[in-house]
N, CA, C and O atoms as a Maestro MAE file, in Angstrom:
{
 s_m_m2io_version
 :::
 2.0.0
}

f_m_ct {
 s_m_title
 :::
 protein
 m_atom[352] {
  # First column is atom index #
  i_m_mmod_type
  r_m_x_coord
  r_m_y_coord
  r_m_z_coord
  i_m_residue_number
  s_m_chain_name
  s_m_pdb_residue_name
  s_m_pdb_atom_name
  i_m_atomic_number
  :::
  1 25 110.634 98.825 115.646 1 A "TRP " " N  " 7
  2 3 111.176 97.981 114.596 1 A "TRP " " CA " 6
  3 2 110.382 98.163 113.311 1 A "TRP " " C  " 6
  4 15 109.193 98.484 113.326 1 A "TRP " " O  " 8
  5 25 111.070 97.951 112.214 2 A "LEU " " N  " 7
  6 3 110.424 98.031 110.908 2 A "LEU " " CA " 6
  7 2 109.864 96.667 110.527 2 A "LEU " " C  " 6
  8 15 110.376 95.627 110.943 2 A "LEU " " O  " 8
  9 25 108.823 96.694 109.744 3 A "GLU " " N  " 7
  10 3 108.275 95.446 109.230 3 A "GLU " " CA " 6
  11 2 109.259 94.834 108.237 3 A "GLU " " C  " 6
  12 15 109.969 95.567 107.549 3 A "GLU " " O  " 8
  13 25 109.313 93.517 108.149 4 A "PRO " " N  " 7
  14 3 110.226 92.858 107.208 4 A "PRO " " CA " 6
  15 2 109.898 93.221 105.757 4 A "PRO " " C  " 6
  16 15 108.767 93.580 105.431 4 A "PRO " " O  " 8
  17 25 110.912 93.120 104.899 5 A "VAL " " N  " 7
  18 3 110.749 93.363 103.468 5 A "VAL " " CA " 6
  19 2 111.209 92.123 102.711 5 A "VAL " " C  " 6
  20 15 111.907 91.269 103.258 5 A "VAL " " O  " 8
  21 25 110.809 92.038 101.450 6 A "SER " " N  " 7
  22 3 111.219 90.912 100.613 6 A "SER " " CA " 6
  23 2 112.640 91.078 100.086 6 A "SER " " C  " 6
  24 15 113.426 90.131 100.087 6 A "SER " " O  " 8
  25 25 112.966 92.294 99.636 7 A "HIS " " N  " 7
  26 3 114.275 92.566 99.052 7 A "HIS " " CA " 6
  27 2 114.786 93.928 99.508 7 A "HIS " " C  " 6
  28 15 114.010 94.809 99.876 7 A "HIS " " O  " 8
  29 25 116.103 94.079 99.475 8 A "VAL " " N  " 7
  30 3 116.732 95.368 99.711 8 A "VAL " " CA " 6
  31 2 117.509 95.711 98.448 8 A "VAL " " C  " 6
  32 15 118.395 94.966 98.029 8 A "VAL " " O  " 8
  33 25 117.168 96.847 97.845 9 A "TRP " " N  " 7
  34 3 117.815 97.327 96.635 9 A "TRP " " CA " 6
  35 2 118.728 98.485 96.998 9 A "TRP " " C  " 6
  36 15 118.532 99.133 98.026 9 A "TRP " " O  " 8
  37 25 119.724 98.749 96.163 10 A "SER " " N  " 7
  38 3 120.634 99.860 96.387 10 A "SER " " CA " 6
  39 2 120.911 100.571 95.066 10 A "SER " " C  " 6
  40 15 121.166 99.935 94.043 10 A "SER " " O  " 8
  41 25 120.856 101.903 95.109 11 A "ILE " " N  " 7
  42 3 121.228 102.714 93.952 11 A "ILE " " CA " 6
  43 2 122.066 103.887 94.435 11 A "ILE " " C  " 6
  44 15 121.956 104.301 95.589 11 A "ILE " " O  " 8
  45 25 122.886 104.411 93.570 12 A "GLY " " N  " 7
  46 3 123.689 105.580 93.893 12 A "GLY " " CA " 6
  47 2 124.005 106.360 92.630 12 A "GLY " " C  " 6
  48 15 123.834 105.863 91.517 12 A "GLY " " O  " 8
  49 25 124.463 107.570 92.815 13 A "ASP " " N  " 7
  50 3 124.831 108.436 91.688 13 A "ASP " " CA " 6
  51 2 123.699 108.581 90.684 13 A "ASP " " C  " 6
  52 15 123.918 108.501 89.475 13 A "ASP " " O  " 8
  53 25 122.505 108.790 91.182 14 A "VAL " " N  " 7
  54 3 121.342 108.940 90.299 14 A "VAL " " CA " 6
  55 2 121.352 110.304 89.605 14 A "VAL " " C  " 6
  56 15 120.911 110.414 88.461 14 A "VAL " " O  " 8
  57 25 121.842 111.328 90.271 15 A "HIS " " N  " 7
  58 3 121.934 112.678 89.693 15 A "HIS " " CA " 6
  59 2 120.592 113.126 89.118 15 A "HIS " " C  " 6
  60 15 120.474 113.388 87.921 15 A "HIS " " O  " 8
  61 25 119.596 113.208 89.977 16 A "ALA " " N  " 7
  62 3 118.235 113.574 89.565 16 A "ALA " " CA " 6
  63 2 118.121 115.026 89.108 16 A "ALA " " C  " 6
  64 15 117.038 115.460 88.714 16 A "ALA " " O  " 8
  65 25 119.206 115.777 89.151 17 A "ASP " " N  " 7
  66 3 119.210 117.132 88.599 17 A "ASP " " CA " 6
  67 2 118.985 117.088 87.078 17 A "ASP " " C  " 6
  68 15 118.525 118.062 86.483 17 A "ASP " " O  " 8
  69 25 119.309 115.965 86.473 18 A "PHE " " N  " 7
  70 3 119.136 115.798 85.031 18 A "PHE " " CA " 6
  71 2 117.755 115.205 84.746 18 A "PHE " " C  " 6
  72 15 117.354 114.225 85.375 18 A "PHE " " O  " 8
  73 25 117.035 115.796 83.805 19 A "LYS " " N  " 7
  74 3 115.666 115.368 83.481 19 A "LYS " " CA " 6
  75 2 115.593 113.886 83.164 19 A "LYS " " C  " 6
  76 15 114.660 113.202 83.586 19 A "LYS " " O  " 8
  77 25 116.567 113.391 82.429 20 A "GLU " " N  " 7
  78 3 116.553 111.980 82.032 20 A "GLU " " CA " 6
  79 2 116.618 111.062 83.251 20 A "GLU " " C  " 6
  80 15 115.972 110.014 83.279 20 A "GLU " " O  " 8
  81 25 117.388 111.450 84.243 21 A "ASN " " N  " 7
  82 3 117.540 110.620 85.437 21 A "ASN " " CA " 6
  83 2 116.305 110.688 86.330 21 A "ASN " " C  " 6
  84 15 115.920 109.694 86.946 21 A "ASN " " O  " 8
  85 25 115.692 111.858 86.395 22 A "LEU " " N  " 7
  86 3 114.437 111.974 87.145 22 A "LEU " " CA " 6
  87 2 113.347 111.168 86.441 22 A "LEU " " C  " 6
  88 15 112.509 110.550 87.098 22 A "LEU " " O  " 8
  89 25 113.355 111.173 85.126 23 A "ALA " " N  " 7
  90 3 112.398 110.364 84.358 23 A "ALA " " CA " 6
  91 2 112.619 108.880 84.641 23 A "ALA " " C  " 6
  92 15 111.658 108.114 84.710 23 A "ALA " " O  " 8
  93 25 113.878 108.470 84.806 24 A "TRP " " N  " 7
  94 3 114.182 107.069 85.120 24 A "TRP " " CA " 6
  95 2 113.539 106.683 86.460 24 A "TRP " " C  " 6
  96 15 112.991 105.588 86.593 24 A "TRP " " O  " 8
  97 25 113.606 107.572 87.440 25 A "ILE " " N  " 7
  98 3 112.963 107.319 88.734 25 A "ILE " " CA " 6
  99 2 111.459 107.117 88.528 25 A "ILE " " C  " 6
  100 15 110.861 106.206 89.100 25 A "ILE " " O  " 8
  101 25 110.864 107.974 87.708 26 A "ASN " " N  " 7
  102 3 109.427 107.886 87.455 26 A "ASN " " CA " 6
  103 2 109.032 106.576 86.788 26 A "ASN " " C  " 6
  104 15 107.898 106.123 86.942 26 A "ASN " " O  " 8
  105 25 109.940 105.969 86.058 27 A "GLU " " N  " 7
  106 3 109.650 104.733 85.331 27 A "GLU " " CA " 6
  107 2 109.934 103.468 86.140 27 A "GLU " " C  " 6
  108 15 109.636 102.362 85.688 27 A "GLU " " O  " 8
  109 25 110.503 103.625 87.323 28 A "LEU " " N  " 7
  110 3 110.772 102.441 88.146 28 A "LEU " " CA " 6
  111 2 109.459 101.745 88.498 28 A "LEU " " C  " 6
  112 15 108.472 102.402 88.830 28 A "LEU " " O  " 8
  113 25 109.451 100.425 88.426 29 A "PRO " " N  " 7
  114 3 108.234 99.720 88.832 29 A "PRO " " CA " 6
  115 2 108.045 99.794 90.349 29 A "PRO " " C  " 6
  116 15 108.988 100.069 91.091 29 A "PRO " " O  " 8
  117 25 106.845 99.550 90.785 30 A "ALA " " N  " 7
  118 3 106.549 99.550 92.227 30 A "ALA " " CA " 6
  119 2 107.190 98.343 92.891 30 A "ALA " " C  " 6
  120 15 107.142 97.228 92.372 30 A "ALA " " O  " 8
  121 25 107.785 98.585 94.036 31 A "HIS " " N  " 7
  122 3 108.375 97.532 94.875 31 A "HIS " " CA " 6
  123 2 107.804 97.718 96.280 31 A "HIS " " C  " 6
  124 15 108.536 98.009 97.226 31 A "HIS " " O  " 8
  125 25 106.508 97.549 96.401 32 A "SER " " N  " 7
  126 3 105.802 97.926 97.623 32 A "SER " " CA " 6
  127 2 106.171 97.095 98.852 32 A "SER " " C  " 6
  128 15 105.812 97.462 99.970 32 A "SER " " O  " 8
  129 25 106.876 95.988 98.662 33 A "ASN " " N  " 7
  130 3 107.290 95.174 99.803 33 A "ASN " " CA " 6
  131 2 108.816 95.121 99.925 33 A "ASN " " C  " 6
  132 15 109.364 94.216 100.554 33 A "ASN " " O  " 8
  133 25 109.494 96.102 99.319 34 A "ASP " " N  " 7
  134 3 110.953 96.134 99.305 34 A "ASP " " CA " 6
  135 2 111.469 97.435 99.907 34 A "ASP " " C  " 6
  136 15 110.735 98.414 100.037 34 A "ASP " " O  " 8
  137 25 112.750 97.422 100.271 35 A "ALA " " N  " 7
  138 3 113.423 98.612 100.776 35 A "ALA " " CA " 6
  139 2 114.464 99.067 99.758 35 A "ALA " " C  " 6
  140 15 114.997 98.262 98.995 35 A "ALA " " O  " 8
  141 25 114.743 100.363 99.760 36 A "LEU " " N  " 7
  142 3 115.742 100.932 98.861 36 A "LEU " " CA " 6
  143 2 116.752 101.725 99.672 36 A "LEU " " C  " 6
  144 15 116.379 102.535 100.520 36 A "LEU " " O  " 8
  145 25 118.024 101.491 99.412 37 A "LEU " " N  " 7
  146 3 119.107 102.267 100.002 37 A "LEU " " CA " 6
  147 2 119.667 103.170 98.907 37 A "LEU " " C  " 6
  148 15 120.207 102.684 97.913 37 A "LEU " " O  " 8
  149 25 119.540 104.475 99.088 38 A "VAL " " N  " 7
  150 3 120.078 105.452 98.138 38 A "VAL " " CA " 6
  151 2 121.418 105.911 98.696 38 A "VAL " " C  " 6
  152 15 121.477 106.543 99.751 38 A "VAL " " O  " 8
  153 25 122.502 105.587 97.976 39 A "THR " " N  " 7
  154 3 123.851 105.782 98.512 39 A "THR " " CA " 6
  155 2 124.522 107.043 97.995 39 A "THR " " C  " 6
  156 15 125.690 107.016 97.606 39 A "THR " " O  " 8
  157 25 123.794 108.136 97.989 40 A "GLY " " N  " 7
  158 3 124.386 109.438 97.719 40 A "GLY " " CA " 6
  159 2 124.336 109.886 96.275 40 A "GLY " " C  " 6
  160 15 124.056 109.116 95.356 40 A "GLY " " O  " 8
  161 25 124.623 111.175 96.118 41 A "ASN " " N  " 7
  162 3 124.642 111.852 94.823 41 A "ASN " " CA " 6
  163 2 123.302 111.738 94.103 41 A "ASN " " C  " 6
  164 15 123.229 111.406 92.920 41 A "ASN " " O  " 8
  165 25 122.252 112.025 94.857 42 A "LEU " " N  " 7
  166 3 120.901 112.035 94.302 42 A "LEU " " CA " 6
  167 2 120.604 113.388 93.670 42 A "LEU " " C  " 6
  168 15 119.948 113.447 92.630 42 A "LEU " " O  " 8
  169 25 121.071 114.472 94.273 43 A "GLY " " N  " 7
  170 3 120.832 115.795 93.717 43 A "GLY " " CA " 6
  171 2 121.570 116.860 94.494 43 A "GLY " " C  " 6
  172 15 122.024 116.627 95.614 43 A "GLY " " O  " 8
  173 25 121.689 118.028 93.896 44 A "THR " " N  " 7
  174 3 122.478 119.092 94.519 44 A "THR " " CA " 6
  175 2 121.639 120.161 95.201 44 A "THR " " C  " 6
  176 15 122.189 120.981 95.936 44 A "THR " " O  " 8
  177 25 120.338 120.182 94.987 45 A "SER " " N  " 7
  178 3 119.508 121.199 95.640 45 A "SER " " CA " 6
  179 2 118.441 120.530 96.503 45 A "SER " " C  " 6
  180 15 118.093 119.367 96.302 45 A "SER " " O  " 8
  181 25 117.939 121.288 97.456 46 A "LEU " " N  " 7
  182 3 116.893 120.776 98.333 46 A "LEU " " CA " 6
  183 2 115.653 120.386 97.533 46 A "LEU " " C  " 6
  184 15 115.009 119.380 97.831 46 A "LEU " " O  " 8
  185 25 115.324 121.172 96.530 47 A "GLN " " N  " 7
  186 3 114.141 120.885 95.712 47 A "GLN " " CA " 6
  187 2 114.290 119.564 94.961 47 A "GLN " " C  " 6
  188 15 113.352 118.768 94.917 47 A "GLN " " O  " 8
  189 25 115.447 119.329 94.379 48 A "VAL " " N  " 7
  190 3 115.676 118.087 93.634 48 A "VAL " " CA " 6
  191 2 115.665 116.896 94.583 48 A "VAL " " C  " 6
  192 15 115.069 115.863 94.276 48 A "VAL " " O  " 8
  193 25 116.317 117.031 95.728 49 A "LEU " " N  " 7
  194 3 116.333 115.940 96.713 49 A "LEU " " CA " 6
  195 2 114.926 115.588 97.160 49 A "LEU " " C  " 6
  196 15 114.555 114.415 97.185 49 A "LEU " " O  " 8
  197 25 114.141 116.598 97.511 50 A "ALA " " N  " 7
  198 3 112.778 116.351 97.982 50 A "ALA " " CA " 6
  199 2 111.942 115.684 96.895 50 A "ALA " " C  " 6
  200 15 111.221 114.725 97.169 50 A "ALA " " O  " 8
  201 25 112.032 116.180 95.674 51 A "ARG " " N  " 7
  202 3 111.251 115.626 94.564 51 A "ARG " " CA " 6
  203 2 111.630 114.162 94.321 51 A "ARG " " C  " 6
  204 15 110.759 113.302 94.197 51 A "ARG " " O  " 8
  205 25 112.919 113.891 94.255 52 A "ALA " " N  " 7
  206 3 113.377 112.530 93.971 52 A "ALA " " CA " 6
  207 2 113.028 111.572 95.104 52 A "ALA " " C  " 6
  208 15 112.570 110.458 94.849 52 A "ALA " " O  " 8
  209 25 113.236 111.988 96.349 53 A "LEU " " N  " 7
  210 3 112.933 111.108 97.480 53 A "LEU " " CA " 6
  211 2 111.432 110.817 97.589 53 A "LEU " " C  " 6
  212 15 111.038 109.694 97.904 53 A "LEU " " O  " 8
  213 25 110.606 111.819 97.330 54 A "LYS " " N  " 7
  214 3 109.155 111.592 97.353 54 A "LYS " " CA " 6
  215 2 108.751 110.569 96.296 54 A "LYS " " C  " 6
  216 15 107.928 109.691 96.554 54 A "LYS " " O  " 8
  217 25 109.330 110.687 95.119 55 A "ARG " " N  " 7
  218 3 108.994 109.753 94.041 55 A "ARG " " CA " 6
  219 2 109.485 108.351 94.350 55 A "ARG " " C  " 6
  220 15 108.800 107.373 94.053 55 A "ARG " " O  " 8
  221 25 110.662 108.245 94.943 56 A "LEU " " N  " 7
  222 3 111.175 106.923 95.319 56 A "LEU " " CA " 6
  223 2 110.315 106.311 96.422 56 A "LEU " " C  " 6
  224 15 110.046 105.110 96.404 56 A "LEU " " O  " 8
  225 25 109.886 107.126 97.377 57 A "LYS " " N  " 7
  226 3 109.062 106.619 98.480 57 A "LYS " " CA " 6
  227 2 107.740 106.062 97.980 57 A "LYS " " C  " 6
  228 15 107.179 105.159 98.600 57 A "LYS " " O  " 8
  229 25 107.232 106.585 96.868 58 A "LYS " " N  " 7
  230 3 105.988 106.058 96.300 58 A "LYS " " CA " 6
  231 2 106.176 104.663 95.720 58 A "LYS " " C  " 6
  232 15 105.199 103.947 95.502 58 A "LYS " " O  " 8
  233 25 107.419 104.270 95.469 59 A "ARG " " N  " 7
  234 3 107.689 102.995 94.800 59 A "ARG " " CA " 6
  235 2 108.218 101.906 95.736 59 A "ARG " " C  " 6
  236 15 108.208 100.726 95.385 59 A "ARG " " O  " 8
  237 25 108.677 102.300 96.922 60 A "PHE " " N  " 7
  238 3 109.267 101.342 97.862 60 A "PHE " " CA " 6
  239 2 108.618 101.475 99.239 60 A "PHE " " C  " 6
  240 15 108.121 102.539 99.611 60 A "PHE " " O  " 8
  241 25 108.634 100.389 99.972 61 A "LYS " " N  " 7
  242 3 108.078 100.409 101.331 61 A "LYS " " CA " 6
  243 2 108.910 101.327 102.225 61 A "LYS " " C  " 6
  244 15 108.365 102.120 102.991 61 A "LYS " " O  " 8
  245 25 110.220 101.213 102.120 62 A "TYR " " N  " 7
  246 3 111.145 102.048 102.884 62 A "TYR " " CA " 6
  247 2 112.205 102.595 101.937 62 A "TYR " " C  " 6
  248 15 112.633 101.912 101.007 62 A "TYR " " O  " 8
  249 25 112.621 103.825 102.183 63 A "VAL " " N  " 7
  250 3 113.741 104.421 101.462 63 A "VAL " " CA " 6
  251 2 114.715 104.964 102.502 63 A "VAL " " C  " 6
  252 15 114.358 105.812 103.321 63 A "VAL " " O  " 8
  253 25 115.945 104.467 102.458 64 A "PHE " " N  " 7
  254 3 117.010 104.932 103.337 64 A "PHE " " CA " 6
  255 2 117.990 105.721 102.490 64 A "PHE " " C  " 6
  256 15 118.330 105.308 101.381 64 A "PHE " " O  " 8
  257 25 118.442 106.846 103.003 65 A "TYR " " N  " 7
  258 3 119.222 107.783 102.211 65 A "TYR " " CA " 6
  259 2 120.512 108.147 102.937 65 A "TYR " " C  " 6
  260 15 120.501 108.466 104.126 65 A "TYR " " O  " 8
  261 25 121.624 108.096 102.203 66 A "VAL " " N  " 7
  262 3 122.935 108.469 102.729 66 A "VAL " " CA " 6
  263 2 123.463 109.619 101.885 66 A "VAL " " C  " 6
  264 15 123.396 109.566 100.657 66 A "VAL " " O  " 8
  265 25 123.984 110.653 102.527 67 A "LEU " " N  " 7
  266 3 124.550 111.791 101.802 67 A "LEU " " CA " 6
  267 2 125.734 111.365 100.942 67 A "LEU " " C  " 6
  268 15 126.526 110.507 101.329 67 A "LEU " " O  " 8
  269 25 125.837 111.979 99.772 68 A "GLY " " N  " 7
  270 3 127.009 111.840 98.922 68 A "GLY " " CA " 6
  271 2 127.739 113.166 98.869 68 A "GLY " " C  " 6
  272 15 127.302 114.143 99.476 68 A "GLY " " O  " 8
  273 25 128.843 113.207 98.153 69 A "ASN " " N  " 7
  274 3 129.611 114.445 98.100 69 A "ASN " " CA " 6
  275 2 128.822 115.583 97.441 69 A "ASN " " C  " 6
  276 15 129.016 116.742 97.808 69 A "ASN " " O  " 8
  277 25 127.950 115.290 96.492 70 A "GLN " " N  " 7
  278 3 127.194 116.353 95.848 70 A "GLN " " CA " 6
  279 2 126.159 116.969 96.781 70 A "GLN " " C  " 6
  280 15 125.877 118.163 96.681 70 A "GLN " " O  " 8
  281 25 125.595 116.190 97.672 71 A "GLU " " N  " 7
  282 3 124.642 116.746 98.630 71 A "GLU " " CA " 6
  283 2 125.341 117.666 99.628 71 A "GLU " " C  " 6
  284 15 124.702 118.525 100.236 71 A "GLU " " O  " 8
  285 25 126.623 117.492 99.793 72 A "LEU " " N  " 7
  286 3 127.363 118.338 100.730 72 A "LEU " " CA " 6
  287 2 127.725 119.689 100.133 72 A "LEU " " C  " 6
  288 15 128.106 120.603 100.864 72 A "LEU " " O  " 8
  289 25 127.613 119.828 98.815 73 A "TRP " " N  " 7
  290 3 127.854 121.126 98.191 73 A "TRP " " CA " 6
  291 2 126.799 122.110 98.669 73 A "TRP " " C  " 6
  292 15 125.623 121.761 98.780 73 A "TRP " " O  " 8
  293 25 127.208 123.313 98.946 74 A "VAL " " N  " 7
  294 3 126.273 124.364 99.310 74 A "VAL " " CA " 6
  295 2 126.424 125.473 98.269 74 A "VAL " " C  " 6
  296 15 127.443 126.162 98.226 74 A "VAL " " O  " 8
  297 25 125.415 125.634 97.447 75 A "THR " " N  " 7
  298 3 125.424 126.674 96.421 75 A "THR " " CA " 6
  299 2 124.895 127.972 97.013 75 A "THR " " C  " 6
  300 15 124.365 127.982 98.123 75 A "THR " " O  " 8
  301 25 125.038 129.066 96.272 76 A "LYS " " N  " 7
  302 3 124.516 130.351 96.741 76 A "LYS " " CA " 6
  303 2 123.032 130.266 97.065 76 A "LYS " " C  " 6
  304 15 122.580 130.788 98.084 76 A "LYS " " O  " 8
  305 25 122.280 129.609 96.198 77 A "GLN " " N  " 7
  306 3 120.836 129.551 96.412 77 A "GLN " " CA " 6
  307 2 120.473 128.683 97.607 77 A "GLN " " C  " 6
  308 15 119.408 128.877 98.193 77 A "GLN " " O  " 8
  309 25 121.313 127.741 97.985 78 A "ASP " " N  " 7
  310 3 121.014 126.851 99.107 78 A "ASP " " CA " 6
  311 2 121.684 127.268 100.416 78 A "ASP " " C  " 6
  312 15 121.450 126.634 101.444 78 A "ASP " " O  " 8
  313 25 122.501 128.304 100.406 79 A "ARG " " N  " 7
  314 3 123.311 128.587 101.597 79 A "ARG " " CA " 6
  315 2 122.479 128.835 102.840 79 A "ARG " " C  " 6
  316 15 122.912 128.498 103.942 79 A "ARG " " O  " 8
  317 25 121.290 129.418 102.693 80 A "HIS " " N  " 7
  318 3 120.442 129.675 103.860 80 A "HIS " " CA " 6
  319 2 119.673 128.431 104.296 80 A "HIS " " C  " 6
  320 15 119.105 128.399 105.387 80 A "HIS " " O  " 8
  321 25 119.655 127.417 103.448 81 A "TYR " " N  " 7
  322 3 118.886 126.209 103.735 81 A "TYR " " CA " 6
  323 2 119.761 124.967 103.818 81 A "TYR " " C  " 6
  324 15 119.252 123.848 103.765 81 A "TYR " " O  " 8
  325 25 121.060 125.148 103.945 82 A "ALA " " N  " 7
  326 3 121.982 124.012 103.929 82 A "ALA " " CA " 6
  327 2 121.646 122.992 105.010 82 A "ALA " " C  " 6
  328 15 121.692 121.791 104.745 82 A "ALA " " O  " 8
  329 25 121.312 123.430 106.210 83 A "HIS " " N  " 7
  330 3 120.978 122.487 107.276 83 A "HIS " " CA " 6
  331 2 119.743 121.673 106.925 83 A "HIS " " C  " 6
  332 15 119.672 120.491 107.263 83 A "HIS " " O  " 8
  333 25 118.763 122.279 106.252 84 A "ARG " " N  " 7
  334 3 117.559 121.540 105.826 84 A "ARG " " CA " 6
  335 2 117.908 120.562 104.707 84 A "ARG " " C  " 6
  336 15 117.383 119.450 104.663 84 A "ARG " " O  " 8
  337 25 118.785 120.974 103.816 85 A "LYS " " N  " 7
  338 3 119.195 120.110 102.711 85 A "LYS " " CA " 6
  339 2 119.866 118.857 103.263 85 A "LYS " " C  " 6
  340 15 119.619 117.757 102.769 85 A "LYS " " O  " 8
  341 25 120.705 119.009 104.273 86 A "HIS " " N  " 7
  342 3 121.432 117.870 104.804 86 A "HIS " " CA " 6
  343 2 120.590 116.976 105.699 86 A "HIS " " C  " 6
  344 15 121.001 115.862 106.024 86 A "HIS " " O  " 8
  345 25 119.428 117.444 106.096 87 A "SER " " N  " 7
  346 3 118.553 116.607 106.908 87 A "SER " " CA " 6
  347 2 117.345 116.103 106.112 87 A "SER " " C  " 6
  348 15 116.430 115.504 106.677 87 A "SER " " O  " 8
  349 25 117.348 116.352 104.787 88 A "ALA " " N  " 7
  350 3 116.233 115.905 103.929 88 A "ALA " " CA " 6
  351 2 116.188 114.411 103.957 88 A "ALA " " C  " 6
  352 15 115.333 113.807 103.310 88 A "ALA " " O  " 8
  :::
 }
 m_bond[351] {
  # First column is bond index #
  i_m_from
  i_m_to
  i_m_order
  :::
  1 1 2 1
  2 2 3 1
  3 3 4 2
  4 3 5 1
  5 5 6 1
  6 6 7 1
  7 7 8 2
  8 7 9 1
  9 9 10 1
  10 10 11 1
  11 11 12 2
  12 11 13 1
  13 13 14 1
  14 14 15 1
  15 15 16 2
  16 15 17 1
  17 17 18 1
  18 18 19 1
  19 19 20 2
  20 19 21 1
  21 21 22 1
  22 22 23 1
  23 23 24 2
  24 23 25 1
  25 25 26 1
  26 26 27 1
  27 27 28 2
  28 27 29 1
  29 29 30 1
  30 30 31 1
  31 31 32 2
  32 31 33 1
  33 33 34 1
  34 34 35 1
  35 35 36 2
  36 35 37 1
  37 37 38 1
  38 38 39 1
  39 39 40 2
  40 39 41 1
  41 41 42 1
  42 42 43 1
  43 43 44 2
  44 43 45 1
  45 45 46 1
  46 46 47 1
  47 47 48 2
  48 47 49 1
  49 49 50 1
  50 50 51 1
  51 51 52 2
  52 51 53 1
  53 53 54 1
  54 54 55 1
  55 55 56 2
  56 55 57 1
  57 57 58 1
  58 58 59 1
  59 59 60 2
  60 59 61 1
  61 61 62 1
  62 62 63 1
  63 63 64 2
  64 63 65 1
  65 65 66 1
  66 66 67 1
  67 67 68 2
  68 67 69 1
  69 69 70 1
  70 70 71 1
  71 71 72 2
  72 71 73 1
  73 73 74 1
  74 74 75 1
  75 75 76 2
  76 75 77 1
  77 77 78 1
  78 78 79 1
  79 79 80 2
  80 79 81 1
  81 81 82 1
  82 82 83 1
  83 83 84 2
  84 83 85 1
  85 85 86 1
  86 86 87 1
  87 87 88 2
  88 87 89 1
  89 89 90 1
  90 90 91 1
  91 91 92 2
  92 91 93 1
  93 93 94 1
  94 94 95 1
  95 95 96 2
  96 95 97 1
  97 97 98 1
  98 98 99 1
  99 99 100 2
  100 99 101 1
  101 101 102 1
  102 102 103 1
  103 103 104 2
  104 103 105 1
  105 105 106 1
  106 106 107 1
  107 107 108 2
  108 107 109 1
  109 109 110 1
  110 110 111 1
  111 111 112 2
  112 111 113 1
  113 113 114 1
  114 114 115 1
  115 115 116 2
  116 115 117 1
  117 117 118 1
  118 118 119 1
  119 119 120 2
  120 119 121 1
  121 121 122 1
  122 122 123 1
  123 123 124 2
  124 123 125 1
  125 125 126 1
  126 126 127 1
  127 127 128 2
  128 127 129 1
  129 129 130 1
  130 130 131 1
  131 131 132 2
  132 131 133 1
  133 133 134 1
  134 134 135 1
  135 135 136 2
  136 135 137 1
  137 137 138 1
  138 138 139 1
  139 139 140 2
  140 139 141 1
  141 141 142 1
  142 142 143 1
  143 143 144 2
  144 143 145 1
  145 145 146 1
  146 146 147 1
  147 147 148 2
  148 147 149 1
  149 149 150 1
  150 150 151 1
  151 151 152 2
  152 151 153 1
  153 153 154 1
  154 154 155 1
  155 155 156 2
  156 155 157 1
  157 157 158 1
  158 158 159 1
  159 159 160 2
  160 159 161 1
  161 161 162 1
  162 162 163 1
  163 163 164 2
  164 163 165 1
  165 165 166 1
  166 166 167 1
  167 167 168 2
  168 167 169 1
  169 169 170 1
  170 170 171 1
  171 171 172 2
  172 171 173 1
  173 173 174 1
  174 174 175 1
  175 175 176 2
  176 175 177 1
  177 177 178 1
  178 178 179 1
  179 179 180 2
  180 179 181 1
  181 181 182 1
  182 182 183 1
  183 183 184 2
  184 183 185 1
  185 185 186 1
  186 186 187 1
  187 187 188 2
  188 187 189 1
  189 189 190 1
  190 190 191 1
  191 191 192 2
  192 191 193 1
  193 193 194 1
  194 194 195 1
  195 195 196 2
  196 195 197 1
  197 197 198 1
  198 198 199 1
  199 199 200 2
  200 199 201 1
  201 201 202 1
  202 202 203 1
  203 203 204 2
  204 203 205 1
  205 205 206 1
  206 206 207 1
  207 207 208 2
  208 207 209 1
  209 209 210 1
  210 210 211 1
  211 211 212 2
  212 211 213 1
  213 213 214 1
  214 214 215 1
  215 215 216 2
  216 215 217 1
  217 217 218 1
  218 218 219 1
  219 219 220 2
  220 219 221 1
  221 221 222 1
  222 222 223 1
  223 223 224 2
  224 223 225 1
  225 225 226 1
  226 226 227 1
  227 227 228 2
  228 227 229 1
  229 229 230 1
  230 230 231 1
  231 231 232 2
  232 231 233 1
  233 233 234 1
  234 234 235 1
  235 235 236 2
  236 235 237 1
  237 237 238 1
  238 238 239 1
  239 239 240 2
  240 239 241 1
  241 241 242 1
  242 242 243 1
  243 243 244 2
  244 243 245 1
  245 245 246 1
  246 246 247 1
  247 247 248 2
  248 247 249 1
  249 249 250 1
  250 250 251 1
  251 251 252 2
  252 251 253 1
  253 253 254 1
  254 254 255 1
  255 255 256 2
  256 255 257 1
  257 257 258 1
  258 258 259 1
  259 259 260 2
  260 259 261 1
  261 261 262 1
  262 262 263 1
  263 263 264 2
  264 263 265 1
  265 265 266 1
  266 266 267 1
  267 267 268 2
  268 267 269 1
  269 269 270 1
  270 270 271 1
  271 271 272 2
  272 271 273 1
  273 273 274 1
  274 274 275 1
  275 275 276 2
  276 275 277 1
  277 277 278 1
  278 278 279 1
  279 279 280 2
  280 279 281 1
  281 281 282 1
  282 282 283 1
  283 283 284 2
  284 283 285 1
  285 285 286 1
  286 286 287 1
  287 287 288 2
  288 287 289 1
  289 289 290 1
  290 290 291 1
  291 291 292 2
  292 291 293 1
  293 293 294 1
  294 294 295 1
  295 295 296 2
  296 295 297 1
  297 297 298 1
  298 298 299 1
  299 299 300 2
  300 299 301 1
  301 301 302 1
  302 302 303 1
  303 303 304 2
  304 303 305 1
  305 305 306 1
  306 306 307 1
  307 307 308 2
  308 307 309 1
  309 309 310 1
  310 310 311 1
  311 311 312 2
  312 311 313 1
  313 313 314 1
  314 314 315 1
  315 315 316 2
  316 315 317 1
  317 317 318 1
  318 318 319 1
  319 319 320 2
  320 319 321 1
  321 321 322 1
  322 322 323 1
  323 323 324 2
  324 323 325 1
  325 325 326 1
  326 326 327 1
  327 327 328 2
  328 327 329 1
  329 329 330 1
  330 330 331 1
  331 331 332 2
  332 331 333 1
  333 333 334 1
  334 334 335 1
  335 335 336 2
  336 335 337 1
  337 337 338 1
  338 338 339 1
  339 339 340 2
  340 339 341 1
  341 341 342 1
  342 342 343 1
  343 343 344 2
  344 343 345 1
  345 345 346 1
  346 346 347 1
  347 347 348 2
  348 347 349 1
  349 349 350 1
  350 350 351 1
  351 351 352 2
  :::
 }
}
C-alpha cells in the first residue's frame, strides 16, 4: 500500500516537447505530500517523457502516468524503442 497523501492533482496535455511547457514543469512548486495524475500527452519521445516524469517526480510524492494518443505515436527515431517508450 502507498502512504496517504494530502491532495491528488491532475494534469494533461502538457506537451513537454515545447520548451515553454517543460519550463512550466520546472516552475511548479513542491508538493511533497501530494500525488499527481498525468493524464496523457506529456511528450512524443522517450527522452522527453523521461525528462518530464523525472522533473515531476521531484515535485510530488507520487506521480501516476496514463498514456495519451501522442505517446502512442511511434516515430522513425523511436521505432526501435517503442516498447520502452510505452512502459516509461
